[in-house]
C-alpha positions in Angstrom: 1.1 7.2 41.5 -0.5 5.6 44.8 2.8 3.8 45.6 5.0 6.7 44.6 3.0 9.8 46.6 2.0 7.2 49.4 3.7 9.2 52.5 4.0 5.8 54.8 6.6 3.9 53.6 4.9 0.7 55.2 2.0 1.7 52.8 3.9 2.0 49.8 5.6 -1.8 50.3 2.4 -3.3 50.9 1.0 -1.5 47.8 4.4 -3.2 46.2 3.5 -6.4 47.9 -0.2 -6.8 47.0 0.6 -5.6 43.4 3.5 -8.0 42.9 1.1 -11.1 44.4 -1.7 -10.2 42.3 0.5 -10.4 39.2 1.6 -14.0 40.4 -1.8 -15.1 40.6 -2.5 -13.7 37.2 0.8 -16.0 35.8 -0.8 -19.1 37.9 -4.3 -18.8 36.0 -2.2 -17.9 32.5 0.0 -21.3 33.1 -3.2 -23.1 33.7 -4.9 -21.8 30.3 -2.0 -22.6 28.6 -1.7 -26.3 29.8 -5.5 -26.7 29.6 -6.7 -24.6 26.7 -6.0 -27.9 24.8 -6.2 -30.5 27.7 -2.4 -30.6 28.2 -1.5 -31.7 24.4 0.5 -28.8 24.0 2.8 -29.6 21.7 6.9 -27.9 21.8 9.8 -28.9 19.9 12.6 -27.6 23.0 10.4 -28.9 25.4 10.6 -32.3 24.3 14.2 -32.2 23.1 15.1 -31.1 26.7 12.4 -33.5 28.3 15.2 -36.4 26.5 18.2 -34.7 27.7 17.3 -34.6 30.8 16.4 -38.1 31.1 20.0 -39.2 29.7 21.4 -37.3 32.1 19.0 -39.2 35.1 19.9 -42.4 33.5 23.3 -41.8 33.3 23.9 -39.8 36.1 26.2 -37.4 34.2 26.5 -33.8 32.9 27.5 -35.1 29.9 25.9 -38.4 28.8 26.7 -40.5 26.0 23.3 -40.5 24.8 23.1 -36.9 24.2 24.0 -34.0 25.6 22.4 -30.2 25.2 25.2 -27.7 23.4 24.5 -24.8 25.2 24.6 -25.9 28.8 23.5 -28.1 31.4 22.5 -25.7 34.3 18.7 -27.0 33.4 18.9 -30.7 32.6 20.5 -30.9 36.0 17.9 -28.5 37.9 14.9 -30.5 35.7 16.7 -34.2 37.8 17.3 -32.1 40.8 13.5 -31.1 41.3 12.0 -34.5 39.8 14.0 -36.7 42.4 13.1 -34.1 44.8 9.4 -33.5 44.1 9.1 -37.7 44.0 7.6 -37.2 40.3 8.2 -39.0 37.4 11.1 -36.1 34.9 8.5 -36.4 32.2 5.4 -35.7 34.4 7.5 -33.2 36.0 8.6 -31.3 33.0 5.5 -31.3 31.2 3.4 -29.8 34.7 5.7 -28.7 37.1 8.5 -26.4 35.3 5.7 -23.9 33.9 4.5 -23.1 37.3 8.5 -21.9 37.9 7.9 -18.9 35.4 6.7 -17.1 39.2 10.3 -16.8 39.7 10.6 -14.2 37.3 7.9 -11.8 39.2 10.3 -11.0 42.4 13.6 -11.1 40.4 11.9 -8.9 37.5 11.3 -6.4 40.0 14.8 -5.9 41.6 16.0 -5.5 38.6 13.5 -2.7 37.0 13.7 -1.0 40.3 17.7 -0.8 40.1 17.5 0.1 36.6 14.5 2.7 37.2 15.0 4.0 40.6 11.2 3.8 41.2 9.2 1.5 42.7 6.1 2.1 41.1 7.9 2.6 37.5 9.2 -1.0 38.2 6.0 -2.0 39.2 4.5 -1.3 35.6 7.5 -2.3 34.0 7.0 -6.4 35.4 3.4 -6.1 34.2 4.3 -4.9 30.2 7.0 -7.8 30.6 4.2 -10.6 31.5 2.0 -8.8 28.7 4.5 -9.7 26.1 3.4 -12.7 23.6 7.1 -13.5 22.7 8.2 -13.5 26.3 5.4 -15.2 28.3 6.0 -17.9 25.0 9.7 -19.1 25.9 8.8 -18.5 29.4 5.4 -20.8 29.5 7.1 -23.8 28.0 9.2 -26.3 29.4 12.4 -24.9 28.2 15.6 -23.3 29.7 13.8 -19.4 29.4 12.9 -19.5 33.3 16.5 -20.5 34.3 17.7 -18.0 31.3 15.9 -14.9 32.1 15.7 -15.2 36.0 19.4 -15.4 35.6 19.4 -12.3 32.9 17.3 -10.1 35.0 19.6 -10.7 38.4 22.5 -9.8 36.4 21.0 -6.9 35.5 20.1 -6.3 39.2 23.5 -6.6 40.6 25.3 -5.1 38.0 23.1 -1.9 38.4 23.1 -2.2 41.7 27.1 -2.4 41.9 26.7 0.9 40.3 26.0 2.8 43.1 28.1 6.0 43.9 27.1 6.1 48.1 28.2 2.2 49.5 30.4 0.3 51.5 32.9 -1.4 50.1 31.7 -5.0 51.7 28.5 -4.3 49.9 30.2 -3.5 46.4 32.3 -6.9 46.6 28.9 -9.1 47.4 27.6 -7.5 44.5 30.4 -8.2 42.0 30.9 -11.6 43.6 26.9 -12.4 43.1 27.1 -11.0 39.6 29.8 -13.2 38.4 28.2 -15.8 40.1 24.9 -15.5 38.2 27.3 -14.8 35.0 28.8 -18.2 35.2 25.1 -19.6 35.9 23.3 -18.1 32.8 26.6 -19.6 30.9 26.0 -23.1 32.1 22.3 -22.5 31.0 22.7 -21.8 27.7 26.0 -20.2 26.3 24.5 -18.7 23.4 21.9 -16.6 25.1 24.3 -15.7 27.7 26.7 -14.3 24.9 24.3 -11.9 23.9 24.3 -10.2 27.8 28.0 -10.7 27.4 27.8 -8.7 24.5 25.9 -6.0 25.4 27.8 -5.3 28.0 30.9 -5.5 26.2 28.9 -2.8 23.5 28.0 -0.6 27.0 31.6 -0.2 27.6 32.8 0.1 24.1 29.7 2.8 23.9 31.3 4.6 26.9 34.9 4.7 25.4 33.3 6.3 22.3 31.4 8.7 24.1 34.6 9.6 26.5 36.2 10.6 22.9 33.7 13.4 21.2 35.2 16.9 22.4 33.1 18.6 24.6 31.3 18.8 27.7 30.2 15.2 26.8 33.4 13.5 28.5 32.0 14.7 31.9 28.6 14.0 31.8 29.6 10.2 31.7 29.2 8.2 35.2 32.9 7.1 36.0 31.4 3.7 37.5 31.1 2.5 33.7 34.4 2.6 33.0 35.1 -0.7 35.1 31.9 -2.3 32.0 36.0 -3.2 30.3 36.5 -5.4 33.3 33.2 -6.8 33.3 33.3 -7.7 29.8 36.4 -9.2 30.3 36.0 -11.5 32.9 32.4 -13.1 31.1 34.6 -13.9 28.3 36.7 -15.7 30.6 34.4 -17.3 32.1 32.7 -18.3 28.9 36.1 -19.5 27.2 36.5 -21.5 30.2 33.5 -23.5 30.0 33.5 -24.0 26.8 36.5 -24.9 25.9 37.4 -26.8 29.4 34.3 -27.6 31.4 32.0 -28.5 29.0 32.8 -30.5 25.7 29.6 -30.8 24.2 29.7 -26.7 23.8 32.4 -27.0 21.6 29.5 -28.1 18.9 28.7 -24.4 18.8 31.7 -23.5 16.7 30.6 -26.0 13.6 27.7 -23.5 12.7 30.1 -20.7 12.2 31.2 -21.8 8.6 27.6 -22.4 7.6 26.8 -18.7 8.6 29.5 -17.5 6.5 28.9 -19.2 3.9 25.4 -18.1 3.5 26.1 -14.8 4.4 28.6 -14.8 1.2 26.0 -16.1 -0.1 23.6 -13.5 0.3 25.4 -10.5 -0.1 28.2 -10.9 -2.5 26.1 -14.0 -4.8 28.6 -15.8 -4.6 26.4 -19.2 -5.2 22.9 -20.2 -5.4 20.6 -20.1 -2.1 17.9 -21.9 -1.7 17.0 -20.3 2.0 13.4 -19.3 2.2 12.2 -15.8 3.5 11.7 -17.0 7.1 9.1 -13.4 7.6 6.5 -15.4 4.8 5.6 -17.0 8.0 2.9 -14.6 9.2 1.1 -15.3 5.7 1.6 -18.9 6.2 0.5 -19.3 10.0 -2.3 -16.4 10.7 -5.6 -16.2 9.4 -4.8 -12.7 8.4 -1.6 -10.0 8.8 -4.4 -7.9 10.6 -5.1 -10.8 13.0 -1.2 -11.1 13.8 -1.2 -7.5 14.3 -3.9 -7.9 16.7 -2.2 -10.3 18.8 1.2 -9.0 18.7 -0.2 -5.4 19.7 1.7 -5.6 23.1 5.1 -5.8 21.0 4.4 -2.9 19.0 3.4 -0.7 22.2 6.4 -1.6 23.7 8.8 -1.3 21.1 7.0 2.3 20.4 7.4 3.3 23.7 10.9 2.1 24.2 12.3 3.6 21.1 11.0 6.8 22.4 12.6 7.2 25.4 15.8 6.1 24.3 15.4 9.0 21.7 14.4 11.4 24.7 17.2 9.9 27.0 19.6 10.8 23.9 18.2 14.3 23.5 18.8 14.7 27.4 22.4 13.3 27.0 23.4 14.5 23.4 21.5 18.0 22.7 20.7 19.4 26.8 23.9 18.0 28.5 22.0 16.7 30.9 23.7 13.3 32.7 21.6 10.2 33.5 22.4 8.1 36.6 24.6 4.9 36.2 22.2 2.5 35.7 19.5 4.7 33.4 22.6 5.0 30.8 23.7 1.2 31.1 19.7 0.3 30.5 20.0 3.0 27.3 23.6 1.8 26.3 22.1 -1.9 26.8 18.7 -1.4 24.1 20.9 0.0 21.7 22.9 -3.2 21.8 20.2 -5.7 22.1 18.3 -3.3 19.0 22.2 -4.1 17.3 22.0 -7.9 18.0 18.1 -8.2 16.7 19.3 -6.3 13.0 22.3 -8.4 12.6 20.0 -11.6 13.4 17.1 -10.6 10.6 20.2 -10.6 8.1 21.2 -13.7 9.4 17.6 -15.3 8.9 17.5 -13.6 5.5 20.6 -16.1 5.2 18.8 -18.9 5.9 21.2 -19.9 9.2 20.4 -21.1 12.4 17.0 -22.3 11.9 16.0 -19.2 9.7 14.3 -18.0 13.4 17.1 -16.3 14.9 14.7 -13.5 15.5 12.3 -14.9 17.4 15.2 -16.1 20.0 16.6 -12.8 20.1 13.5 -10.2 20.1 12.4 -11.4 24.1 16.0 -10.1 24.8 15.6 -7.1 23.1 12.0 -6.2 25.2 14.1 -7.2 28.5 15.4 -3.8 27.6 13.1 -2.0 26.2 9.9 -3.1 28.7 12.1 -1.1 31.6 12.0 2.0 29.1 8.5 2.1 27.9 7.4 2.0 31.8 9.8 4.9 32.5 8.1 6.9 29.4 4.7 5.7 30.9 5.5 6.9 34.2 6.8 10.2 32.5 3.6 10.5 30.5 1.5 10.0 33.8 3.4 12.4 35.8 2.9 15.1 33.2 -0.8 14.0 32.9 -1.7 15.6 36.2 -1.9 19.0 34.7 -4.3 17.7 32.0 -8.0 18.5 32.1 -10.0 16.4 35.0 -12.1 15.0 32.0 -9.4 13.7 29.9 -7.6 11.9 33.3 -11.1 10.2 33.6 -11.0 8.9 30.4 -7.4 7.7 30.7 -8.0 6.3 33.9 -11.1 4.3 32.5 -8.9 3.1 29.1 -6.1 1.7 30.8 -7.5 -0.9 32.5 -9.4 -2.3 28.8 -6.1 -2.1 27.5 -4.3 -3.9 29.3 -7.0 -6.3 29.6 -7.2 -6.7 25.8 -2.8 -6.8 25.7 -3.3 -9.8 28.2 -5.6 -11.4 25.7 -4.6 -11.2 23.1 -1.0 -12.4 24.1 -2.7 -15.8 25.3 -4.0 -16.3 21.7 -1.0 -15.8 20.3 1.1 -17.9 22.9 -1.6 -20.5 22.7 -1.3 -20.4 18.2 -5.4 -19.8 19.3 -6.8 -22.1 16.0 -9.3 -19.7 16.0 -7.0 -17.1 14.1 -3.8 -19.2 13.3 -3.1 -21.9 10.7 -0.2 -23.1 12.9 -2.0 -26.1 15.3 0.6 -26.8 18.4 -1.6 -29.4 19.5 -2.7 -33.0 18.7 -6.0 -35.4 19.5 -5.4 -38.5 21.9 -6.3 -40.5 19.1 -3.1 -39.3 17.3 -0.6 -39.4 20.3 -1.7 -43.5 19.9 -1.4 -43.8 16.5 2.0 -42.5 16.3 3.0 -44.9 19.2 1.1 -47.8 17.1 3.7 -46.9 13.9 6.8 -46.8 16.7 5.7 -50.1 17.4 4.9 -51.9 14.4 6.4 -49.7 10.8 9.9 -49.7 10.1 12.1 -48.5 7.3 9.6 -46.4 5.8 8.1 -43.0 5.3 5.0 -41.8 6.2 3.1 -38.9 5.5 1.7 -36.2 7.9 0.9 -33.5 6.2 2.7 -29.9 5.8 3.4 -29.0 9.2 5.7 -30.6 12.2 2.7 -31.2 13.7 2.6 -34.7 13.8 6.3 -35.1 13.5 7.1 -33.3 16.9 4.7 -35.5 18.5 6.1 -38.6 16.9 9.6 -37.2 18.1 7.9 -37.0 21.6 6.0 -40.4 21.9 6.5 -42.3 18.4 9.9 -43.6 18.9 10.0 -43.3 15.0 14.0 -42.4 14.2 15.4 -45.1 16.2 12.8 -47.7 14.1 13.9 -46.1 10.4 10.7 -44.4 10.2 10.8 -41.1 8.6 8.3 -38.5 8.9 6.9 -36.3 5.1 6.4 -33.3 5.2 4.2 -32.0 2.2 1.1 -31.3 1.1 1.2 -34.3 -1.0 3.0 -37.4 -0.4 6.2 -38.1 -2.5 8.3 -40.9 -1.1 5.7 -42.1 1.2 3.9 -45.5 1.2 2.0 -44.8 4.4 -0.8 -41.6 4.6 -1.2 -40.6 8.5 -5.0 -39.0 8.5 -6.9 -37.6 11.2 -9.8 -34.6 11.7 -7.1 -32.2 12.5 -5.0 -32.8 9.4 -8.7 -32.6 7.1 -9.3 -29.1 9.0 -5.7 -27.7 8.3 -5.9 -28.8 4.9 -9.5 -27.6 4.7 -8.3 -24.6 6.1 -5.3 -23.7 4.0 -7.3 -24.7 0.8 -5.0 -27.9 -0.5 -6.8 -31.2 -1.1 -5.7 -34.3 0.7 -3.8 -37.5 -0.6 -6.0 -39.9 -3.2 -6.2 -43.3 -1.0 -8.1 -44.9 -3.1 -5.7 -48.3 -3.9 -4.7 -47.9 -0.7 -5.7 -50.3 2.3 -6.6 -48.7 5.7 -4.8 -50.6 8.3 -5.5 -48.9 11.5 -8.5 -47.0 12.2 -8.6 -45.7 16.0 -11.6 -42.9 15.1 -9.4 -40.0 15.8 -6.7 -41.3 13.2 -6.3 -43.3 10.1 -3.2 -45.3 8.9 -3.6 -46.2 5.0 -1.0 -48.3 3.3 0.0 -49.2 -0.5 1.1 -52.3 -1.2 4.5 -52.6 -3.3 4.2 -52.7 -6.3 8.2 -53.5 -7.2 10.8 -55.9 -5.3 12.6 -52.8 -4.5 9.4 -50.9 -2.5 8.7 -51.7 1.4 
């Protein structure tokens, strides 16, 4: 309210600047906490993979290294190599300690994007705050993966597209917005073509929505902003850019199409029952990875709040347009259509997840995309409620003023608990002990062509992928509650604590020899009983 009503424009700008700086300071604290919570021993699959692929690019000096290239794009790895050389730090160290701070780029980008869509500075600030309270978005943006670059380019695309929809602008300004939009779109495609297709789909859906609403008899046709009618050209141009990138500029991207047959087969198994499927319900993870459903709902409160508020605003604007026949500004109408598109895409992802395709976690990766459109809608509804609260009794307004800071503090703390998979309430632990890492490295140097039992989660397998060099030695980590095909048993205090938490017995080590013991990790070996055993 102070920002929107202050008569001095320079004073309003100073409020905005101070608010953005404070939010940036908050994110610095968040980065330091997440990386320091486990003394720098936070594990993440995508970060490990992209570190290895970035190193391949650096070693071979090409965008398509023979040792392995990222099938969805090259921009993030190229940025990694460039910044590592620029800063003079080893690439792995830059990826682990420097990349998380690039989340600060999302503060100004998010603000200008939301301001362009909403047309109000104070609501845009509120939207940026809500964005960084989302645990799923924070998790994606904080880890050393392409997400920071992806989100920055996606927000930049939204800003430029909304800016090009303004009615009063010169031809030069319009041409600059259009050119910058396609540059951002191509950069997003080269960063991660899979996620870029989500935004292209959103634009295509918005265009189809404009066409469908324009064919409804009545006055709705005149309520549709004429600027949105050129979204068809925007959609076609983006699809052409994606086609050129996949089929001509970046051959590794063709590997994306290898998943198509599997998706079709599994969807047929799900809906037509043409064959038996062994896919596991991916949504059982709540009961498997959290102490209780109450704890999960508590740390995910920001998600449900934004979903409820954004859907409420979507219904409010639908009522304005369809029933009251009141026109929406072109950027607001675009946002309304994009929210609908991403909600539909998320529903399709749920179906694909139940079919067991694409690692059975597609909705987890697509949920933040819905939040990009949902956050400004939620902020718009909150701003509308705040505006109307001026007529409420002073006592009610005082209580709201006291409750809001407490709510923000709670949501921020709960989001951090979820991002770090806080061991107090989570059963999926994404950290390791220094002794475990040393044991993993020793196994990679001394064991060959054998299986090592590591417990029933991916924690130690991920650690081995990062530091153990197991795969070239033919060493496989067996993930199960009891060993089946392993002669080596890996035990540590964390393995034992997790077995105690989940109440399953540890393997019987009677008859095994302890061949490695560093205090924080032990490796047991069972002698072969036949000539065919290793």
